[in-house]
Backbone as JSON, one array per atom type, in Angstrom:
{
  "sequence": "MLFDPEAVTDTATFDDPRQAAAGITHVFVNGVAALDDGTPTGALAGHSLRNPRRAR",
  "N": [[-33.36, -36.72, -41.82], [-34.23, -38.35, -44.74], [-32.98, -38.53, -47.27], [-30.56, -36.57, -49.1], [-31.56, -34.16, -51.16], [-29.97, -32.43, -52.62], [-27.7, -33.88, -53.16], [-28.4, -35.88, -54.91], [-28.15, -36.69, -58.25], [-28.83, -36.8, -61.75], [-27.38, -39.05, -63.94], [-27.75, -40.07, -66.43], [-27.72, -40.01, -70.02], [-28.76, -39.06, -73.35], [-27.36, -40.63, -75.15], [-26.47, -42.68, -73.48], [-28.64, -43.96, -71.73], [-29.2, -45.73, -69.58], [-28.22, -45.33, -66.86], [-27.46, -45.28, -63.42], [-28.74, -43.06, -60.91], [-26.67, -40.68, -59.28], [-25.66, -40.37, -55.86], [-27.5, -41.83, -54.45], [-27.4, -44.16, -52.05], [-28.48, -46.23, -50.55], [-31.15, -48.52, -50.84], [-34.27, -49.8, -50.01], [-36.49, -52.51, -50.31], [-39.55, -53.64, -49.48], [-38.57, -53.81, -46.86], [-36.16, -55.07, -47.17], [-32.76, -54.85, -47.97], [-31.87, -53.63, -51.07], [-30.0, -52.16, -52.33], [-26.91, -51.52, -51.07], [-24.8, -49.37, -49.59], [-24.28, -48.31, -52.12], [-23.95, -50.56, -53.68], [-25.47, -53.16, -55.48], [-27.43, -55.69, -53.88], [-28.51, -58.03, -54.77], [-30.81, -59.01, -53.81], [-34.2, -59.95, -54.2], [-36.83, -58.69, -53.41], [-39.25, -57.59, -54.11], [-42.02, -57.27, -56.47], [-43.25, -56.93, -59.82], [-45.81, -54.58, -60.71], [-48.92, -55.08, -62.15], [-51.22, -53.91, -64.61], [-54.53, -54.41, -64.13], [-56.54, -54.01, -65.98], [-55.35, -54.37, -68.38], [-54.69, -56.98, -68.48], [-54.07, -60.15, -69.94]],
  "CA": [[-33.59, -36.59, -43.24], [-34.1, -39.64, -45.42], [-31.93, -38.38, -48.28], [-30.2, -35.19, -49.39], [-31.91, -33.91, -52.56], [-28.86, -31.72, -53.28], [-26.66, -34.86, -53.51], [-28.91, -36.77, -55.96], [-28.04, -36.13, -59.6], [-29.1, -37.71, -62.86], [-26.17, -39.26, -64.74], [-28.13, -40.62, -67.73], [-27.69, -39.13, -71.19], [-29.49, -39.64, -74.48], [-26.5, -41.67, -75.72], [-26.3, -43.76, -72.5], [-29.74, -43.68, -70.81], [-29.35, -46.7, -68.48], [-27.25, -45.02, -65.81], [-28.07, -45.05, -62.11], [-28.55, -41.72, -60.37], [-25.62, -40.56, -58.27], [-26.11, -39.83, -54.59], [-28.39, -42.77, -53.79], [-26.5, -45.2, -51.56], [-29.23, -47.33, -49.95], [-32.53, -48.7, -51.28], [-34.93, -50.93, -49.35], [-37.73, -52.97, -50.92], [-40.24, -54.49, -48.49], [-37.73, -53.97, -45.69], [-34.94, -55.81, -47.52], [-31.8, -54.0, -48.67], [-31.63, -53.95, -52.47], [-28.76, -51.43, -52.64], [-26.24, -51.29, -49.79], [-23.59, -48.55, -49.8], [-24.1, -48.14, -53.56], [-23.73, -51.85, -54.34], [-26.67, -54.03, -55.49], [-27.29, -56.85, -53.02], [-29.03, -59.21, -55.44], [-32.09, -59.38, -53.18], [-35.38, -59.76, -55.04], [-37.87, -58.63, -52.39], [-40.48, -57.02, -54.65], [-42.52, -57.83, -57.72], [-43.8, -55.9, -60.69], [-47.24, -54.33, -60.62], [-49.59, -55.24, -63.44], [-52.48, -53.2, -64.78], [-55.54, -55.46, -64.3], [-57.36, -53.74, -67.17], [-54.61, -54.81, -69.57], [-54.35, -58.41, -68.32], [-54.46, -60.96, -71.1]],
  "C": [[-33.33, -37.94, -43.9], [-33.02, -39.61, -46.5], [-31.7, -36.89, -48.52], [-30.5, -34.91, -50.86], [-30.82, -33.16, -53.33], [-27.79, -32.69, -53.76], [-27.09, -35.78, -54.65], [-28.84, -36.07, -57.31], [-28.27, -37.21, -60.64], [-27.84, -37.84, -63.71], [-26.48, -39.8, -66.14], [-28.03, -39.55, -68.81], [-28.52, -39.78, -72.29], [-28.68, -40.76, -75.12], [-26.37, -42.89, -74.81], [-27.37, -43.6, -71.41], [-29.85, -44.6, -69.6], [-28.27, -46.52, -67.42], [-28.0, -44.76, -64.51], [-27.81, -43.61, -61.67], [-27.44, -41.74, -59.34], [-26.22, -40.0, -56.99], [-27.11, -40.71, -53.86], [-27.54, -43.97, -53.36], [-27.23, -46.4, -50.99], [-30.66, -47.33, -50.48], [-33.07, -49.93, -50.57], [-36.23, -51.24, -50.05], [-38.37, -53.96, -49.96], [-39.36, -54.79, -47.29], [-36.44, -54.72, -45.93], [-34.02, -54.89, -48.32], [-31.6, -54.5, -50.1], [-30.35, -53.28, -52.97], [-28.13, -51.07, -51.3], [-24.91, -50.59, -50.06], [-23.25, -48.44, -51.28], [-23.91, -49.41, -54.35], [-25.02, -52.68, -54.32], [-26.42, -55.29, -54.67], [-27.74, -58.14, -53.7], [-30.35, -59.67, -54.86], [-33.25, -59.05, -54.12], [-36.61, -59.78, -54.12], [-39.2, -58.1, -52.91], [-40.96, -57.77, -55.88], [-43.13, -56.72, -58.54], [-45.3, -55.78, -60.51], [-47.83, -54.4, -62.02], [-50.88, -54.44, -63.46], [-53.57, -54.24, -65.04], [-56.43, -55.24, -65.53], [-56.66, -54.16, -68.45], [-54.22, -56.28, -69.49], [-54.86, -59.2, -69.51], [-54.47, -62.4, -70.74]]
}
């Protein structure tokens, strides 16, 4: 199992919306760890996707 959906919970509120979800301990972007044991690694392995129809 990749993750336990029962362990993932939303911690954000309307008063404090920028809260990370609980229960997510590891995140990989392009094969590089971005979150390791709940701690951000500082790795910048991805890039934002742009809508080509809105390019200016």
